[in-house]
Backbone as ProteinMPNN parsed JSONL, in Angstrom:
{"seq_chain_A": "MPQRLHLVFGGELVDPTKSVFKDVNDIHVVGLFPDYASAYDAWKAEAQRTVDNAHMRYFIAHIHRLRDEEVETSSTEELG", "coords_chain_A": {"N_chain_A": [[5.992, -165.776, -50.633], [8.317, -163.776, -52.928], [8.014, -163.637, -56.689], [10.802, -164.797, -58.863], [11.504, -163.126, -61.326], [13.231, -163.85, -64.806], [14.872, -162.526, -67.663], [15.146, -164.006, -70.905], [17.186, -163.172, -73.423], [18.463, -162.916, -76.772], [20.797, -161.817, -79.876], [22.566, -161.154, -82.73], [26.279, -160.062, -82.483], [28.085, -157.017, -82.272], [31.01, -157.348, -82.389], [32.296, -160.331, -80.781], [33.904, -159.955, -78.453], [32.37, -158.394, -77.246], [29.522, -156.864, -75.514], [27.732, -156.178, -77.024], [24.93, -155.093, -79.415], [24.401, -155.898, -82.886], [21.971, -155.424, -84.062], [19.845, -153.628, -82.864], [16.679, -153.65, -83.339], [16.847, -156.485, -84.224], [16.658, -158.207, -81.93], [16.265, -161.18, -80.333], [13.821, -162.069, -78.08], [13.384, -164.421, -76.131], [11.702, -165.003, -74.156], [9.982, -165.067, -70.72], [10.582, -166.227, -67.804], [9.415, -167.695, -64.578], [11.756, -168.92, -62.732], [14.412, -169.273, -62.415], [15.932, -172.004, -63.251], [14.308, -172.897, -65.409], [14.651, -170.525, -66.627], [17.046, -170.715, -67.806], [17.189, -173.731, -69.32], [15.68, -172.173, -71.496], [18.083, -170.62, -72.564], [20.049, -171.944, -72.91], [19.09, -173.961, -74.783], [18.46, -171.896, -76.896], [21.328, -171.372, -77.341], [22.768, -173.052, -78.098], [20.797, -173.426, -80.512], [22.142, -171.792, -82.004], [25.161, -172.127, -82.146], [26.774, -172.072, -84.3], [26.974, -169.582, -85.336], [29.517, -167.736, -84.074], [29.028, -164.743, -83.591], [26.378, -164.748, -82.31], [24.734, -164.752, -79.492], [22.758, -164.938, -76.096], [21.4, -163.939, -73.131], [20.586, -164.292, -69.594], [18.709, -162.137, -68.142], [17.841, -161.089, -64.932], [15.088, -159.639, -63.887], [13.408, -159.864, -61.718], [15.626, -158.631, -59.915], [15.686, -155.805, -60.575], [13.492, -154.355, -59.043], [13.023, -153.651, -55.707], [10.69, -155.315, -53.723], [10.761, -154.677, -51.122], [11.504, -151.885, -50.578], [9.449, -148.898, -50.381], [9.431, -146.63, -52.536], [11.232, -147.845, -55.406], [14.193, -147.45, -57.23], [13.805, -147.36, -60.059], [11.42, -146.448, -60.108], [11.288, -144.04, -60.057], [12.483, -142.489, -61.575], [10.666, -142.819, -63.439]], "CA_chain_A": [[7.426, -165.313, -51.598], [8.348, -163.098, -53.963], [8.351, -163.93, -57.778], [11.816, -164.376, -59.281], [11.147, -163.489, -62.998], [13.933, -164.431, -65.51], [14.403, -162.602, -69.318], [15.898, -164.859, -71.769], [17.141, -162.904, -74.746], [19.972, -162.45, -77.411], [20.943, -161.492, -80.84], [23.968, -160.853, -83.216], [26.768, -158.629, -81.322], [28.822, -156.479, -83.078], [32.222, -157.899, -81.848], [31.813, -161.601, -80.322], [34.14, -160.586, -77.16], [31.557, -156.814, -76.38], [28.061, -157.471, -75.553], [27.033, -154.744, -77.919], [24.361, -156.203, -80.585], [24.712, -155.481, -84.273], [21.045, -154.132, -84.075], [18.888, -153.882, -81.695], [15.508, -154.266, -83.709], [16.636, -157.995, -84.448], [17.15, -159.008, -80.401], [15.226, -162.028, -79.745], [13.22, -162.218, -76.358], [12.565, -165.875, -76.183], [10.717, -165.572, -73.103], [9.842, -164.321, -69.5], [10.669, -167.301, -66.774], [8.999, -167.776, -63.602], [12.659, -169.18, -61.943], [16.253, -169.553, -63.154], [15.784, -173.321, -63.778], [13.646, -172.554, -66.979], [15.735, -169.568, -67.795], [18.72, -171.67, -68.227], [16.819, -174.304, -69.747], [15.192, -171.815, -72.653], [19.017, -169.896, -72.724], [20.586, -173.291, -73.38], [18.334, -174.64, -76.203], [19.358, -171.028, -77.754], [22.543, -170.823, -77.14], [22.916, -174.52, -78.888], [20.958, -173.786, -81.355], [23.187, -171.333, -82.632], [26.539, -172.528, -81.822], [27.675, -171.613, -85.45], [27.349, -167.902, -85.521], [30.386, -167.063, -83.307], [28.42, -163.533, -82.939], [25.261, -164.569, -81.567], [24.698, -164.592, -78.048], [21.73, -165.263, -75.55], [21.661, -163.923, -71.793], [19.575, -164.496, -69.156], [18.542, -160.864, -67.267], [17.215, -160.749, -63.39], [14.061, -159.002, -63.669], [13.608, -159.036, -59.97], [16.571, -157.687, -59.159], [15.428, -154.435, -61.241], [13.07, -153.568, -58.123], [13.05, -154.057, -54.39], [9.911, -155.223, -53.231], [10.425, -154.414, -49.418], [11.341, -150.74, -50.314], [8.388, -148.363, -50.832], [9.559, -146.65, -54.185], [12.377, -148.422, -56.19], [15.077, -146.682, -57.775], [13.384, -147.613, -61.256], [10.155, -146.217, -60.685], [12.039, -142.86, -59.661], [13.414, -142.493, -63.554], [9.541, -142.147, -64.93]], "C_chain_A": [[7.414, -164.542, -52.935], [8.292, -164.068, -55.425], [10.025, -163.848, -58.168], [11.998, -164.341, -61.059], [12.58, -163.349, -63.932], [13.444, -163.58, -66.992], [15.397, -163.461, -70.224], [15.892, -163.602, -73.488], [18.396, -163.137, -75.609], [19.901, -161.959, -78.731], [22.607, -161.699, -81.336], [24.784, -159.379, -82.689], [27.703, -158.396, -82.594], [30.235, -157.15, -82.956], [31.43, -159.039, -80.843], [32.412, -161.242, -78.629], [33.54, -158.855, -76.485], [30.338, -157.664, -76.346], [26.92, -156.241, -76.389], [26.144, -155.239, -79.144], [24.355, -155.026, -81.906], [23.377, -154.527, -84.313], [19.681, -154.805, -83.585], [17.435, -154.098, -81.932], [15.243, -155.416, -83.928], [17.29, -158.932, -83.504], [15.852, -159.858, -80.66], [14.736, -162.051, -79.019], [12.807, -163.966, -76.725], [11.951, -165.825, -74.727], [10.814, -165.084, -71.899], [9.66, -165.723, -68.835], [10.319, -167.526, -65.504], [10.383, -167.907, -62.314], [13.83, -169.425, -63.187], [16.229, -171.103, -63.484], [15.536, -173.295, -65.538], [14.061, -171.84, -67.47], [16.851, -170.046, -68.647], [17.997, -172.328, -68.677], [16.814, -173.55, -71.481], [16.985, -171.083, -73.338], [20.0, -171.025, -73.275], [20.232, -173.785, -74.758], [19.083, -172.851, -77.232], [20.669, -171.159, -78.26], [23.091, -172.173, -78.269], [22.487, -174.395, -80.209], [21.274, -172.635, -82.78], [24.701, -171.309, -82.525], [27.401, -172.391, -82.755], [27.769, -170.634, -85.568], [28.061, -167.649, -83.941], [29.812, -165.425, -82.908], [27.437, -163.711, -82.292], [25.383, -165.29, -80.091], [23.41, -164.218, -76.93], [22.504, -164.954, -74.259], [20.24, -164.017, -71.412], [19.708, -163.302, -68.105], [17.782, -161.128, -66.033], [16.112, -160.339, -63.367], [13.818, -158.221, -62.239], [14.524, -158.496, -59.443], [16.202, -156.145, -59.848], [14.446, -153.47, -60.13], [13.057, -154.269, -56.362], [12.008, -154.136, -53.683], [9.396, -154.5, -51.967], [10.573, -152.212, -49.604], [10.168, -149.864, -51.352], [8.356, -147.525, -52.224], [10.613, -147.742, -54.654], [12.963, -147.138, -56.661], [14.531, -146.338, -59.034], [12.191, -146.519, -61.431], [10.68, -144.652, -60.238], [12.408, -142.434, -61.111], [11.684, -142.158, -64.349], [9.429, -140.792, -64.659]], "O_chain_A": [[6.596, -164.712, -53.839], [8.532, -165.265, -55.264], [10.59, -162.825, -57.782], [12.454, -165.204, -61.808], [13.138, -162.33, -63.525], [12.325, -163.677, -67.495], [16.594, -163.359, -69.957], [14.985, -163.353, -74.283], [19.384, -163.583, -75.027], [18.764, -161.542, -78.951], [23.545, -162.17, -80.693], [24.362, -158.233, -82.533], [27.995, -159.143, -83.528], [30.431, -157.627, -84.074], [30.355, -158.845, -80.275], [31.892, -161.791, -77.658], [34.08, -158.256, -75.555], [30.123, -158.747, -76.892], [25.793, -155.77, -76.243], [26.798, -155.884, -79.964], [24.32, -153.796, -81.889], [23.422, -153.311, -84.505], [18.946, -155.778, -83.755], [16.789, -154.634, -81.031], [14.09, -155.844, -83.958], [18.027, -159.893, -83.725], [14.756, -159.455, -81.05], [15.788, -162.135, -78.385], [11.991, -164.406, -77.535], [11.751, -166.933, -74.23], [11.888, -164.498, -71.76], [8.707, -166.409, -69.204], [11.419, -167.614, -64.959], [10.301, -167.303, -61.245], [13.884, -169.663, -64.393], [16.903, -171.175, -64.512], [16.265, -173.557, -66.494], [14.143, -171.917, -68.696], [17.315, -169.797, -69.759], [17.175, -171.427, -68.845], [17.489, -173.959, -72.426], [17.095, -171.052, -74.564], [20.733, -170.709, -74.212], [21.032, -173.962, -75.677], [20.015, -172.861, -78.036], [21.01, -171.064, -79.439], [23.849, -171.92, -79.205], [23.151, -174.877, -81.126], [20.878, -172.619, -83.945], [25.325, -170.314, -82.893], [28.606, -172.489, -82.523], [28.873, -170.348, -86.033], [27.425, -167.435, -82.909], [30.245, -164.949, -81.858], [27.293, -162.837, -81.438], [26.092, -166.251, -79.793], [23.086, -163.03, -76.971], [23.655, -165.323, -74.026], [19.205, -163.939, -72.074], [20.618, -163.338, -67.277], [16.681, -161.543, -66.392], [15.713, -160.813, -62.304], [13.889, -157.079, -61.785], [14.326, -157.815, -58.437], [16.775, -155.264, -59.207], [14.471, -152.239, -60.163], [13.092, -155.482, -56.155], [11.919, -153.242, -52.842], [8.311, -153.975, -51.713], [9.916, -151.417, -48.931], [9.993, -150.015, -52.561], [7.403, -147.676, -52.989], [10.636, -148.681, -53.858], [12.442, -146.027, -56.556], [14.628, -145.153, -59.354], [11.966, -145.875, -62.456], [9.589, -144.099, -60.097], [12.627, -141.243, -60.89], [11.474, -141.532, -65.387], [8.779, -140.064, -65.41]]}, "name": "protein", "num_of_chains": 1, "seq": "MPQRLHLVFGGELVDPTKSVFKDVNDIHVVGLFPDYASAYDAWKAEAQRTVDNAHMRYFIAHIHRLRDEEVETSSTEELG"}
């Protein structure tokens, strides 16, 4: 069974209606998680911690979707 890795990260946005970070150098990487449930728990904790700042947003990135293990060469490997 393949791993389903998830990355939780966030930071302050320029505009709360868009997903553009104010300063990419200040992005907070919460961590990499082995399943969606643990990533969701981490995301929720950070979102609740920063609830008073309308410009702060946290996201869950599905890292496992970036690579297809069944394909000999994935599209991301061709970029390098």
